[in-house]
BAFI-3210 file (N, C-alpha, C; in Angstrom, 3 decimals, decimal comma, padded with zeros to 6 digits):
// residues 204
n [1|2|3|4|5|6|7|8|9|10|11|12|13|14|15|16|17|18|19|20|21|22|23|24|25|26|27|28|29|30|31|32|33|34|35|36|37|38|39|40|41|42|43|44|45|46|47|48|49|50|51|52|53|54|55|56|57|58|59|60|61|62|63|64|65|66|67|68|69|70|71|72|73|74|75|76|77|78|79|80|81|82|83|84|85|86|87|88|89|90|91|92|93|94|95|96|97|98|99|100|101|102|103|104|105|106|107|108|109|110|111|112|113|114|115|116|117|118|119|120|121|122|123|124|125|126|127|128|129|130|131|132|133|134|135|136|137|138|139|140|141|142|143|144|145|146|147|148|149|150|151|152|153|154|155|156|157|158|159|160|161|162|163|164|165|166|167|168|169|170|171|172|173|174|175|176|177|178|179|180|181|182|183|184|185|186|187|188|189|190|191|192|193|194|195|196|197|198|199|200|201|202|203|204]
n.u [-124,719|-124,718|-121,827|-121,821|-122,986|-121,602|-118,657|-120,288|-120,985|-117,979|-116,814|-118,522|-117,536|-115,063|-114,264|-114,576|-112,855|-111,110|-110,997|-111,270|-108,427|-107,236|-107,800|-106,802|-104,581|-104,214|-104,451|-102,462|-100,607|-101,728|-101,293|-098,463|-098,111|-098,887|-097,155|-094,735|-094,974|-095,124|-092,856|-090,992|-091,448|-091,385|-088,416|-087,803|-088,367|-090,980|-092,675|-095,194|-097,313|-096,463|-097,096|-099,849|-100,331|-099,382|-101,655|-103,371|-103,089|-103,253|-106,308|-107,309|-106,052|-106,080|-105,150|-103,235|-099,567|-098,005|-098,833|-098,639|-095,851|-096,514|-097,743|-095,887|-093,888|-095,530|-095,516|-092,804|-092,717|-094,196|-092,543|-090,236|-091,441|-092,382|-089,710|-088,482|-090,149|-089,801|-087,207|-087,338|-088,929|-086,879|-084,918|-085,772|-086,355|-084,400|-082,633|-083,715|-083,268|-080,756|-079,711|-081,374|-080,192|-077,535|-077,751|-078,089|-075,830|-074,423|-075,383|-076,498|-078,601|-082,154|-083,859|-086,506|-088,242|-089,130|-088,138|-086,070|-084,800|-083,801|-082,603|-080,426|-077,955|-076,457|-075,326|-077,329|-081,013|-084,563|-085,073|-083,328|-084,212|-086,984|-086,160|-085,023|-086,935|-088,628|-090,623|-093,900|-094,127|-095,261|-094,576|-094,959|-094,132|-093,252|-091,748|-091,224|-090,060|-089,403|-087,418|-086,969|-087,376|-088,319|-090,937|-091,697|-093,749|-094,364|-095,766|-096,668|-098,157|-098,514|-098,992|-100,325|-099,494|-097,487|-094,585|-093,082|-090,764|-088,732|-086,694|-084,810|-085,362|-084,567|-085,491|-087,641|-091,107|-094,037|-097,397|-100,898|-102,160|-104,796|-105,814|-103,583|-103,766|-105,927|-105,636|-103,788|-104,970|-106,670|-105,224|-103,270|-102,382|-101,686|-099,050|-097,320|-095,990|-093,400|-092,745|-093,141|-093,372|-094,851|-095,384|-096,487|-098,213|-099,454|-103,213|-103,858]
n.v [-081,497|-079,628|-079,403|-082,459|-082,358|-080,887|-082,339|-084,322|-082,984|-082,202|-084,931|-085,384|-083,535|-083,806|-085,963|-084,723|-082,590|-083,982|-085,285|-082,973|-082,200|-084,207|-084,001|-081,551|-082,214|-084,166|-082,708|-081,418|-083,450|-084,410|-082,286|-081,746|-084,090|-083,342|-080,977|-082,140|-083,828|-081,964|-080,575|-082,310|-082,727|-080,187|-080,591|-082,112|-080,597|-080,214|-077,805|-076,742|-078,764|-078,951|-076,014|-076,638|-078,776|-077,292|-075,515|-076,639|-077,803|-075,237|-075,270|-077,023|-077,408|-074,375|-073,513|-074,646|-075,227|-075,532|-074,344|-071,731|-071,705|-073,065|-071,212|-069,291|-070,734|-070,740|-068,278|-067,979|-069,836|-068,432|-066,028|-066,727|-068,198|-066,049|-064,338|-066,402|-066,265|-063,454|-063,345|-064,999|-063,546|-061,329|-062,725|-062,623|-059,883|-058,646|-059,201|-058,269|-055,642|-055,025|-055,578|-053,831|-051,379|-051,507|-051,596|-048,786|-047,879|-048,438|-047,486|-044,489|-043,995|-045,541|-048,444|-047,379|-049,139|-052,615|-053,564|-051,610|-052,264|-055,075|-055,196|-053,479|-054,305|-054,854|-056,932|-058,717|-059,844|-059,902|-062,531|-063,151|-062,478|-063,733|-065,809|-065,792|-065,019|-067,651|-070,500|-070,114|-067,476|-064,098|-061,450|-058,000|-055,518|-052,134|-049,740|-046,807|-044,459|-042,117|-040,626|-043,041|-045,339|-047,914|-049,685|-052,645|-055,397|-057,948|-060,976|-063,976|-066,780|-069,016|-067,634|-065,663|-063,318|-060,433|-057,927|-054,809|-053,208|-050,318|-048,596|-047,240|-048,176|-048,504|-050,420|-053,398|-053,033|-054,090|-055,330|-055,360|-057,517|-058,014|-055,500|-053,966|-055,278|-054,893|-051,885|-051,585|-052,892|-051,057|-048,602|-050,092|-051,718|-055,325|-055,013|-056,855|-060,444|-062,239|-065,264|-065,589|-062,679|-059,688|-057,043|-053,637|-051,151|-047,858|-047,165|-044,587]
n.w [097,638|095,377|094,841|094,352|092,023|090,392|090,320|088,507|086,335|085,369|085,140|082,812|081,132|080,127|078,789|076,429|076,162|076,180|073,679|071,993|071,907|070,848|068,330|067,339|067,404|065,476|063,623|063,423|062,850|060,064|058,807|058,726|057,344|054,894|054,582|054,773|052,332|049,927|050,418|049,487|046,840|045,838|045,820|044,229|041,882|041,106|041,097|040,527|041,472|044,276|044,779|044,636|046,816|049,010|049,061|048,887|052,355|053,472|053,049|054,163|056,675|058,136|060,922|061,923|062,398|060,804|058,099|058,082|057,560|055,198|053,612|053,569|051,627|049,472|048,493|048,008|045,404|044,103|043,768|042,483|040,190|038,835|038,442|036,641|034,513|033,882|032,949|030,962|028,980|028,806|027,758|024,868|024,496|025,307|023,186|020,467|021,511|021,464|018,517|017,573|018,537|017,992|015,076|015,184|016,072|014,186|011,636|012,501|012,912|013,781|011,920|009,610|008,361|008,001|005,328|005,264|007,373|006,245|004,011|004,467|004,571|007,257|010,207|011,071|010,235|009,875|009,640|011,185|013,888|013,873|014,172|017,272|018,692|019,484|020,297|021,333|022,115|020,820|018,738|018,078|016,556|015,785|013,853|014,817|013,743|015,325|018,047|020,185|017,825|017,691|018,874|020,797|021,384|023,689|023,926|025,713|024,520|026,621|029,475|028,936|029,061|029,153|028,056|027,276|025,260|024,404|021,840|023,382|025,936|029,610|030,774|030,846|030,535|032,085|030,912|030,350|028,183|027,108|027,018|025,850|023,093|022,600|022,053|020,215|018,033|017,332|016,744|014,922|012,004|010,981|008,923|007,726|008,157|009,694|010,701|014,170|014,262|014,354|012,608|012,366|011,269|011,244|011,682|010,364]
ca.u [-125,562|-124,286|-120,668|-122,021|-123,617|-120,035|-118,313|-120,675|-120,503|-116,701|-117,004|-119,434|-117,335|-113,702|-113,913|-114,731|-111,949|-109,669|-111,291|-110,519|-107,161|-107,111|-108,714|-105,877|-103,248|-104,634|-104,658|-100,866|-100,119|-102,180|-100,569|-096,934|-097,618|-098,813|-096,143|-093,605|-094,858|-094,993|-091,589|-090,491|-092,333|-090,178|-086,869|-087,873|-088,716|-092,551|-093,257|-096,407|-097,578|-095,722|-097,790|-101,103|-100,620|-099,608|-102,894|-104,776|-102,547|-103,983|-107,501|-107,796|-105,879|-105,565|-104,817|-101,652|-098,216|-097,272|-099,965|-098,040|-094,665|-097,184|-098,306|-094,563|-093,203|-096,432|-094,501|-091,452|-092,878|-094,840|-091,548|-089,247|-091,866|-092,164|-088,386|-088,103|-090,629|-089,597|-085,953|-087,701|-088,973|-085,429|-083,715|-086,437|-086,565|-083,115|-081,855|-084,182|-082,805|-079,230|-079,756|-081,361|-079,517|-076,460|-077,997|-078,546|-074,605|-073,741|-075,992|-076,831|-080,516|-083,130|-084,679|-088,093|-089,410|-088,542|-087,397|-085,100|-083,676|-083,428|-081,778|-079,513|-076,656|-076,711|-075,014|-078,340|-082,043|-085,659|-085,159|-082,586|-085,206|-087,724|-085,622|-084,449|-088,000|-089,143|-091,800|-094,485|-094,193|-095,796|-094,153|-095,668|-092,904|-093,196|-090,839|-091,983|-089,612|-088,902|-086,067|-087,114|-086,744|-089,101|-091,353|-091,766|-094,583|-094,085|-096,736|-096,065|-099,226|-099,215|-099,422|-101,090|-098,745|-096,519|-093,540|-092,570|-089,074|-088,603|-085,191|-084,290|-085,980|-083,747|-086,096|-089,342|-092,330|-095,284|-098,899|-102,492|-102,269|-106,290|-105,981|-102,871|-104,464|-107,381|-105,254|-102,637|-105,573|-107,477|-104,194|-102,627|-102,720|-100,911|-098,657|-096,164|-095,348|-092,295|-092,200|-094,142|-093,529|-096,077|-095,350|-097,290|-098,075|-100,322|-104,004|-103,926]
ca.v [-081,818|-078,843|-080,448|-083,723|-081,962|-080,491|-083,480|-085,143|-082,175|-082,537|-086,124|-085,810|-082,791|-083,759|-086,508|-083,656|-081,706|-084,569|-085,109|-081,698|-082,357|-085,362|-083,383|-080,771|-083,265|-084,680|-081,598|-081,208|-084,386|-084,752|-080,906|-082,270|-084,762|-082,909|-080,031|-082,853|-084,309|-081,038|-080,478|-083,590|-082,207|-078,852|-080,922|-083,036|-079,727|-080,045|-076,528|-076,627|-079,773|-078,472|-075,722|-077,330|-079,753|-076,500|-074,854|-077,974|-077,371|-074,285|-075,000|-078,103|-077,103|-073,385|-073,032|-075,211|-074,608|-075,663|-073,466|-070,701|-071,940|-073,349|-069,414|-068,573|-071,541|-070,582|-066,716|-068,061|-070,365|-067,692|-065,248|-067,449|-068,290|-064,619|-064,208|-067,140|-065,797|-062,512|-063,692|-065,932|-062,313|-060,962|-063,503|-062,451|-058,403|-057,899|-059,525|-056,950|-053,952|-055,083|-055,795|-052,328|-050,627|-051,885|-051,124|-047,565|-047,628|-048,261|-046,168|-043,466|-044,114|-046,893|-048,630|-047,140|-050,252|-053,922|-053,229|-050,597|-053,327|-056,166|-054,206|-052,269|-055,162|-055,264|-058,266|-059,315|-059,450|-060,143|-063,781|-063,669|-061,956|-064,530|-067,179|-065,693|-065,217|-068,620|-070,749|-069,555|-065,926|-063,500|-060,120|-056,574|-054,951|-051,070|-049,098|-045,587|-042,955|-041,545|-040,867|-044,211|-045,593|-048,416|-050,512|-054,063|-056,019|-059,052|-061,720|-065,017|-067,531|-069,888|-067,087|-064,242|-062,324|-059,536|-057,231|-053,952|-051,902|-049,097|-048,403|-046,367|-048,298|-048,694|-052,043|-054,113|-052,613|-055,178|-054,658|-056,015|-057,895|-057,811|-054,012|-053,525|-055,827|-053,398|-050,485|-052,218|-053,200|-049,951|-048,227|-050,379|-053,153|-056,141|-055,059|-057,899|-061,314|-062,807|-066,151|-065,130|-060,993|-058,981|-056,069|-052,818|-050,103|-047,038|-047,336|-043,247]
ca.w [096,219|094,247|094,775|093,509|090,212|089,969|089,651|087,540|084,914|085,173|084,199|081,524|080,048|080,035|077,683|074,985|076,013|075,301|071,857|070,754|071,982|069,714|066,770|067,247|067,272|064,250|062,157|063,109|062,134|058,855|058,064|058,796|056,018|053,559|054,313|054,065|050,682|049,242|049,938|048,661|045,227|045,560|045,699|042,703|040,962|040,715|041,672|040,411|042,383|045,319|045,504|044,677|047,858|050,202|049,112|050,290|053,524|053,923|052,979|055,383|057,995|058,364|061,974|062,043|062,497|059,164|057,613|058,090|056,529|053,606|053,053|053,239|050,526|047,788|048,427|047,798|044,909|043,252|043,161|041,801|039,175|038,110|038,282|035,572|033,445|033,254|032,452|029,662|028,551|028,696|026,332|023,615|024,407|025,029|021,972|020,010|021,801|021,392|017,245|016,739|019,365|017,240|013,970|015,408|016,222|012,732|010,889|013,288|013,093|013,396|010,383|009,414|008,082|007,643|004,206|005,026|008,255|006,157|003,039|004,839|005,078|009,012|010,412|011,408|009,684|009,882|010,050|012,456|014,736|013,997|015,122|018,408|019,377|020,352|020,695|022,681|021,974|019,720|019,108|018,189|016,080|015,302|013,319|014,954|013,108|016,345|019,007|020,490|016,705|017,412|019,799|020,544|022,309|023,486|024,811|025,752|024,950|027,641|030,241|028,680|029,877|027,958|028,486|026,301|025,128|022,900|021,519|024,279|027,335|030,241|031,228|030,208|031,099|032,195|030,198|030,303|026,931|026,833|026,953|024,980|021,843|022,242|021,687|018,653|016,790|017,195|016,229|014,226|011,402|010,759|007,375|007,496|009,605|009,528|011,777|015,085|013,869|013,616|011,717|012,556|010,506|011,941|010,591|009,638]
c.u [-125,013|-122,793|-120,339|-122,393|-122,258|-119,593|-118,723|-121,031|-118,924|-116,571|-117,266|-118,530|-115,659|-113,403|-114,028|-113,206|-110,667|-109,748|-111,242|-109,428|-106,614|-107,047|-107,581|-104,574|-102,999|-104,091|-103,072|-100,837|-100,301|-101,142|-099,212|-096,949|-097,497|-097,988|-094,465|-093,350|-095,014|-093,969|-090,764|-090,730|-091,803|-088,783|-086,716|-087,887|-090,030|-092,965|-094,802|-097,457|-097,755|-096,889|-099,594|-101,263|-100,347|-100,953|-103,853|-104,570|-103,370|-105,321|-108,158|-107,560|-105,019|-105,004|-103,990|-100,380|-097,767|-098,344|-099,126|-096,727|-095,035|-097,212|-096,870|-093,531|-093,845|-095,782|-093,876|-091,873|-093,366|-093,864|-091,053|-089,819|-091,946|-090,854|-087,849|-089,160|-090,467|-088,057|-086,240|-088,304|-087,745|-085,029|-084,259|-086,105|-085,181|-082,228|-082,061|-083,687|-081,730|-079,121|-080,187|-080,909|-078,124|-076,823|-077,706|-077,216|-073,758|-074,143|-076,722|-077,856|-081,228|-083,777|-085,876|-088,676|-088,500|-087,640|-086,389|-084,127|-082,766|-082,342|-080,679|-078,054|-075,771|-076,418|-076,261|-080,096|-082,903|-085,554|-084,035|-083,597|-086,396|-087,344|-085,183|-085,926|-088,772|-090,165|-092,851|-094,874|-094,745|-095,066|-094,666|-094,819|-093,535|-092,200|-091,343|-091,336|-089,426|-087,640|-085,850|-086,762|-087,827|-089,626|-091,492|-092,713|-094,563|-095,017|-096,306|-097,440|-099,528|-099,400|-100,439|-100,126|-097,957|-095,664|-093,751|-091,392|-089,693|-087,234|-084,237|-084,540|-084,350|-084,170|-087,159|-090,232|-093,345|-096,345|-099,685|-102,270|-103,761|-105,951|-105,286|-103,208|-105,200|-106,949|-104,268|-103,882|-106,700|-106,289|-103,469|-103,462|-101,796|-100,267|-097,608|-096,153|-094,301|-092,200|-093,382|-093,683|-094,247|-095,751|-096,069|-097,190|-099,830|-101,779|-104,302|-102,971]
c.v [-081,103|-079,378|-081,577|-083,424|-081,551|-081,373|-084,141|-084,614|-082,596|-083,764|-086,425|-084,238|-083,012|-084,844|-085,747|-082,733|-082,699|-084,932|-084,039|-081,613|-083,111|-084,647|-082,554|-081,477|-083,492|-083,744|-081,752|-082,124|-084,576|-083,212|-081,349|-082,947|-084,153|-082,036|-080,964|-083,635|-083,351|-080,358|-081,443|-083,490|-081,163|-079,693|-081,705|-082,121|-079,463|-078,860|-076,823|-077,694|-079,379|-077,540|-075,747|-078,057|-078,181|-075,535|-075,669|-077,997|-076,497|-073,952|-076,067|-077,940|-075,734|-073,010|-073,920|-074,752|-074,854|-074,908|-072,139|-070,976|-072,338|-072,114|-069,190|-069,612|-071,327|-069,198|-066,837|-068,629|-069,475|-066,585|-065,765|-067,959|-067,034|-064,132|-064,980|-066,538|-064,423|-062,296|-064,325|-064,666|-061,734|-061,439|-062,699|-060,712|-058,117|-058,102|-058,760|-055,970|-053,804|-055,095|-054,573|-051,292|-050,565|-051,506|-049,694|-046,915|-047,356|-047,042|-044,571|-043,104|-044,982|-046,871|-047,780|-048,138|-051,412|-053,945|-052,823|-051,678|-054,215|-055,954|-053,436|-053,402|-055,001|-056,635|-059,066|-058,518|-060,387|-061,798|-064,436|-063,721|-062,985|-065,743|-067,334|-065,336|-066,297|-069,325|-070,311|-068,330|-065,150|-061,924|-059,178|-055,830|-053,244|-050,053|-047,690|-044,379|-042,213|-041,447|-042,334|-045,579|-046,815|-049,090|-051,738|-054,481|-057,463|-059,786|-063,135|-065,943|-068,336|-069,353|-065,869|-063,487|-061,434|-058,477|-056,122|-053,358|-050,937|-049,453|-048,231|-046,817|-048,744|-050,345|-052,380|-053,519|-053,742|-054,675|-055,565|-056,413|-057,724|-055,929|-053,683|-053,971|-054,823|-052,575|-050,729|-052,331|-052,146|-048,965|-048,884|-051,372|-054,019|-055,735|-056,646|-059,194|-062,405|-064,025|-065,667|-063,248|-060,690|-057,460|-055,159|-051,631|-048,822|-047,266|-045,515|-043,232]
c.w [094,848|094,085|094,038|092,126|089,668|089,148|088,654|086,192|084,614|084,646|083,040|080,385|079,477|078,942|076,405|075,188|075,738|073,841|071,381|070,749|070,852|068,392|066,607|066,702|065,955|063,394|062,359|062,526|060,734|058,317|058,326|057,927|055,042|053,258|053,983|052,599|049,792|049,434|049,165|046,783|045,181|045,540|044,434|041,520|040,270|041,495|041,722|041,365|043,696|045,732|045,762|046,586|049,294|050,238|049,982|051,602|054,284|053,911|054,149|056,836|058,223|059,565|062,457|062,103|061,481|057,978|057,088|057,024|055,635|052,891|052,584|051,991|049,151|047,650|047,428|045,912|043,369|042,811|042,115|040,568|038,121|037,893|036,640|034,414|032,912|032,370|030,900|028,653|028,212|027,644|024,670|023,498|024,225|023,738|021,277|019,997|021,482|019,622|017,113|017,165|018,578|015,705|013,966|015,773|014,984|011,570|011,274|013,190|013,325|012,142|010,385|008,854|008,134|006,951|004,315|006,302|007,301|004,506|003,143|004,801|006,397|009,024|010,498|010,406|010,350|010,628|011,108|013,789|015,232|014,847|016,471|019,041|020,078|020,298|021,534|022,699|020,731|019,971|018,108|017,838|015,413|015,086|013,334|014,509|014,206|017,202|019,247|019,024|016,762|018,890|020,065|021,863|022,712|024,563|024,456|026,139|026,007|028,963|030,405|028,990|028,799|028,693|027,160|026,499|024,237|023,035|022,765|025,742|027,740|030,878|030,539|031,270|031,272|031,238|030,297|029,086|026,416|026,181|025,725|023,363|022,080|021,335|019,967|017,611|016,698|016,505|014,994|013,036|011,069|009,433|006,729|008,937|009,280|010,901|012,720|015,216|013,374|013,339|011,829|011,594|011,077|011,001|009,902|009,147]
res [x|x|x|x|x|x|x|x|x|x|x|x|x|x|x|x|x|x|x|x|x|x|x|x|x|x|x|x|x|x|x|x|x|x|x|x|x|x|x|x|x|x|x|x|x|x|x|x|x|x|x|x|x|x|x|x|x|x|x|x|x|x|x|x|x|x|x|x|x|x|x|x|x|x|x|x|x|x|x|x|x|x|x|x|x|x|x|x|x|x|x|x|x|x|x|x|x|x|x|x|x|x|x|x|x|x|x|x|x|x|x|x|x|x|x|x|x|x|x|x|x|x|x|x|x|x|x|x|x|x|x|x|x|x|x|x|x|x|x|x|x|x|x|x|x|x|x|x|x|x|x|x|x|x|x|x|x|x|x|x|x|x|x|x|x|x|x|x|x|x|x|x|x|x|x|x|x|x|x|x|x|x|x|x|x|x|x|x|x|x|x|x|x|x|x|x|x|x|x|x|x|x|x|x]
***
């Protein structure tokens, strides 16, 4: 009697094991399809669309073999995006640093104001700085008058991210634009504007 009952239970449960196995295979197949589509988008340079599809794969099929690979691809996309973004900031801020450090090499000092910079007869002027700032960027520039000479805070409108330099900076320093803008508004006022360059003067 017990043997017959065991056989009956086995017969009833066997299809469920087959169904579960089929579901797992189905998930692997669907995840493979999404992964392949995302890879094609990457090859076409559509990184944002590829990232969205990799995230969809992780959300819908987190236990599949392709989920781990999708996570690695997302990490690579984000790192590459950060690298490219930093390069965009560097093109602006490195140019500022080269201009003002070039000024220093000629006059043995940094300019104390925009007027002094423009009236010096130096190779570059504020119009040149405005030209190289580029669309989508805002630069807040302070002629500090100390050994660093100047400070420049650069914000990219599209991302809301920012980097800053001083005359003697060895590298750009990232900052939180919201907190930094609160600080700048508290400590400075915009005394002049040239294109997307905001010249700061201390409030006190």
